N, C-alpha and C positions, 0 to 999 in steps of 0.2 A: 489513723485516728485524726479527728479534727478537734482542735481545742481553741476556744476563743480567748485571746489575750485580754485580760481585764485592763481597765484604765489605771493610770498611775496612782500609787498610794505613798504618801509622804513617809520617808524613813524605812521603806521596804523595797526589795528587788524581786521582780517576778522571775521565777525559774520555770521555763516552759516544760511541758510534758515531753518525755522521750522514752525510747526503747532502751532497755539494759539487758545485757546477757547475764543470766544467772545459771551457772553450770552449763548445761547444753540447751537451755530454753531461753526464749526472749520474753521479757515481761514489760508491760507498759507502766511507767511511773508518771502519775498525774502531775500537772504543774502545781506550784505552791509558792506562797509568799515567804521570803526570808528577810529577817531584819538586816538592814544595811548598817554594818559596823566596820566598814572599810577603813575609815580614818583611825579607829581604835586599833585595828589589827595591823595597819601599816606602821604604827608607832611602837608596837610591842615586839621585843625579841626575847626569846628564851636562850640563855647561854648554856654551854656544855656543863657547867657546874650547877645548873638548876636555878640560878638567879635570873631575874627578869630585868631587862634594860629597856628604857624608853628612848626613842629617837629624839634628839634635841637639835639636830642640824643635818647637813648633808652627809651621806654615807661615804666613808673613806674605806676603800678596799685595800687590803694588804696581803702580800704573799707570805709563805711560811717563814721567811727571814725578816719580815716586818717592813719590807719595802712597799711603798705606795704603788698601787696599780692604777694607771690613769684610765678614766672612763669617758673622757671627751673624745668624740669621733676624730678630731683633728690630731690627736696623739698617735693615730694609726693611719698614715697616708695610704692611699689606694695602692701605690706601687711599692710600698715598703716590703712586701713579701716576695718581690721578684728580684732576687739577688743570686 
């Protein structure tokens, strides 16, 4: 299939056409415009209890005991695993 990519459209993202496997058959799915809501989705988290939390700052990862998990690359030196 040949599909011409259209010009940019403010507030939308172009999702190009592609083949999908449906059961044992391949089906062509035509390209389409999707509304760009990346910033809104990035800021919204749904918690296990069903409440919604909005990001207000940097994400802090914690393990099951509540200890902070460092995310900076320098926290894990290249040779640290060789012991």
